[in-house]
N, C-alpha and C positions, 0 to 999 in steps of 0.2 A: 164633716165632710172638712172645713176649713183646720180642723187642726192635723187632720190626715194631712190635708196639703201642706201645712206649715211644716210636719215633719219631714215631707218628701223635699220640701224645699230647704231643710237645715239639711239634709242627709247630701243633698248634691253640693251644697257648699262646702259641706265638711270634705269630701270627693274630690274637689274642685282643688282645695287648700292642701289636701296633701298631696295631689300630684305637681298642685305649683312649688311645694319647697323641695318636691324631690328635685322638678328643674333646677331648681335654685341651688340644689345641694350637690347635683351632677355639673353645672358650671365653674362651679367653684373650683372642682378638681378637673387639675389638668392630668393628660386631655381626656377628655368626656365626651367626643367625637371624631369624625373622619379628620386625620390629616391629609390633607394636598400636598403632593410633591411636584412639586411645577420643573419638568425639562426644557428648556429652552431652543428645542430641537426635535427634527422629527424623530417616529418610533421607527426603531428596527437598526440603531447604529450602538455602539458603543456605550454611548453616555445614558440612552434610553435602558441598556441591558443591565449596566450598571446600577440605575436609581431602582428599577424592579428588585435586583436582588438585596439590593438594600432595606425596601421596603418588604419584603417578605421577613427579613429576618428582625426588622425592628416592630413590626405590628405581633409578634408572637412577645415583645419586652413591653410595648405599650399598652397591648391587647385593646387595639383600637384600628380601623381599619387603614391603611395608607393609599391611597389608591394615586397612581402615576397619571398625570395630567400631560400631555406634550403640546405645547404653546409655542411655535418655532418662528422664525421670518426675522429678518434684518440683523443677520450675525448674533442672535439670541435678545437680543434688545427687546424686544416686545414680551417674551417671559419675563423678565428680567423685570422690567416695569410693571408686569401684572399685581409681582410680589412686592414690589416695592412700595405699593400706592396703595395695598391691600390690608387690612383690620390688623394692628397688631396685637392678636390673640393667640400666635399658635398653631393655626389651623392651616396656615397657607405657607410652605416651605419653599426655597428654592435648593435645586440639585443643578449643579454645574461643575466646571473645572475652570483648569487656566487660562482660558479664550474669552473667560467672561473679563477679562483685562480688556481685551484688545479696542472694544468699540471705545474708550474714552482715549486709548493711545493714538489710535485712528483719526480722533475728532469728530465719530459719528454721533457720540454724548460728551454729557458734561460730566459725569458721575464717575467713581469707581468701586469696586466690590465692600469698603470700608463707608459707603450708604447701607449698608445691610449690614444685621448682627448674626455674627459668625457663629453658627452652631459648631463646626468644628470641621478638621479634614478627616474621611474615612479610608480615603482610596488613593496609592500614585503608581501611576504608570511611567514605566523610565522603560518604555516598550517602542516610540516614536524612532522609526530606521530610515533612513533614504535607501532608497532602492534603486536596481536598473532591471532589465531585461536581458536574458543570455547572449542577444546580437547584437547588442550596445556596440560590442567594442573595446570594452573597458569592465574589468572586475575587481579593481579596487577602489579604494576612494581620492587615491594618488594618481591611479592610472586615470581617472577621468577629469584630475583637477589638470593635469598636464595635459589634456587632449583639448581641456576647453579654454585653457590658455592660448594655446596654438591656434584655435579655433574660434575667435568670439563671437559670440549670438548662435552659432550653431547649434546647440544643443537643448533640446528642450524639456524647461521644468514645468511639468503638469501639476495646476493646481486651483484654489477658487480667490477670487479677489475679495481683497478687506477680512480675510480671517488665517488662522493659524498657520497654515500651508505659504500662504504670501509671504509673510512674513519669514517665515522658514526661510524662505527661495531667496528674498531680499539677502536675509544674514548669511546665507550663501553664498551667494555674491561679494559681500563686502566681508567675510572673514576670509575667502580663498582668493579675494583679488582675481575674481571673473566675471566676463560678462554672459549671462543665460539669458533664454529666451523663455520669458514666462508665460504661460500661455493658460487661461483661465478654461479648465475642462472640466468642471464640477467637484461634486464630494466625493468623498471614497471610493463609492461603486465605481463612479464614472473614472476616476483615476486608474484603477488597480482592471479597470475594461481596457482602459488605452493605452497599458503597460502592456499588457497581455497580449495584443494585437500590433504591437513595437508602434505606435503612434504616438506616443511620447517617449524621452528616453530617460527623467528622473522624477521622481517622487519619494512624496515623505508618506507614511502609513505606519500604523500600528501593528506591532507585528503579529498577532492573533488574525489578524484579517487578513495575512498572504501566504501563511507557515505552511498550506499547503503547497502554493506555488514555489517557496523555496526550501520546501523538501523534494521537490521532482527535478530542482534545476531550472526550471522556466523562468525563475526572479533571481536576482543576486543582490544579497543585504552588502553594502557599502560599508554601513557603521549606524552605530546608535547614536543617538542623539540626549545624551548624557555624560554625570560626568564618571559612571563605572558601568561596570557589565552587566546585564542582567542574568542572575544566576540561570535563569528557565534555559537561557540559550546563549550560554557565557563565550562560545566560538566566535560571535560575530563583536568585533571591536568598538569600541566609543571612535566618536570623531575627534574626541580631545585627547586620544593616545596617539590620534595620526595627526596632529600639527594642528587641527579646529576646533576653539573655544568654542561650540554650539552645543549647548543645554537647552532642549526642549521638551522634555517630558512634561506630565499632566498629574495635574492633582484633582482631586474631585471633594467637593466639599457641599454642604448643608447652610443653609444659611435664612434668617427671619428678616420681615420690617424693621428698620432699626429703631420703633420703640416698643417692641416686643418686651415683656418682663423678665429681669434675670430669673425668677424664680420658675418660670415657663421653657426657656432656654434650655438651663439646668436639667430641668425633666428629661427633654429630650435628650441635649448631649451623651447623659448618666445612658439611657438605651442606647445611642449611638454605638457608644466603647462596648457592651456587653456585646453588642449585635458585631461588630468589629471582627473579637476578639473570638467569638464564637469558633470552633476549629474546621466547623461545618463551612460556616461562612469563608474563611480564610480559603478553603482547598475549592472552593467553587469559584472565587476571584480568581486563583491562580489558573481553572481549570481553563475556564471561561475565555479571559485575555490575558492572563499571564500577569496580570495586577500583582500590586505589593497592598494586602491592607495595613494601614497604618491608620491609629486613630489619635487624632492632634485636639487636644480641647480647645475651645474658643482664643483666650490669651494666644497659647503656641500659633495655632493655625494661622489667627491676625498677624504674627511675627514673620513666618513662613509667609505670608501671602505678600505681605509687602516686600521681601525679600525676590523674589519670585519678579512681581512688579519692575520694581527698580532692574532686572536683565532684561526685561522685556522693554522697556522704556528707554534704555540704551539705544533702541533701533528706531525710536521714534522719527528720528527725520528721514531714514530710509523710506519708511511706510508710509507718510506723508507727502512724500515730493513724489510718488511715482503713482 
């Protein structure tokens, strides 16, 4: 009996040892488990949709689940901090866009996105428009500027305090030499509703969110806030070609805690490159939000992010003085 028990005990030990060796082997090969994609905004917007699109195609490349976790609040800083302070093992990844730079510029936090290890850029959006409604009394950017100069403080710019729209409103005032009534009316859904109800005069918004309003003539596009027109709606002129040097497109990126090993990041970014260059991904990105899939490796992405930061930071005094 004792011999039989000893044999059973040894068998159990061997099974447990085998399991432990298997777990050890799994942990040594990245990725061996699901990768959380932290999106620091509420579900339902373009950032959330783009994260889910990327995750869908990257799961096929990495052969693991990539659940999107929305952690909203404080201009994205809660989600950003969750990633920044997480274990640097490659299983918690930040997915965000240009607006990640604004909390530091507005003195809300004391660090920039270089506090993360950049995994790469996957999408660019030269789709940010200045738009008005059909009964505003102006149909071109120059009409708007002329009337705004003649009527200081009359026209309302709908935005959300502390975010990208706020900065765009301040930049518009500065670049055009006008005085607007900047009013906090909330996020994109609220801004669109206010404009449709003629309760505000001008807003910035992404093209895909208002393309139906534009097609019916209810909304009028005054300018694309980029240095070149978007080929997907090339009839809308840029602000730059109309005399205002305003470039406020978005780039979407993925990043890890700063101490994440290079080999982990490299595995992730190689998969991201394959996903972004997948023709099906390209079509889906263009069809959904008129986005341009553009892969940038970590070094190039970091350099590009610095250029964008320098442009945004040039408005810091305006942003922090109001």
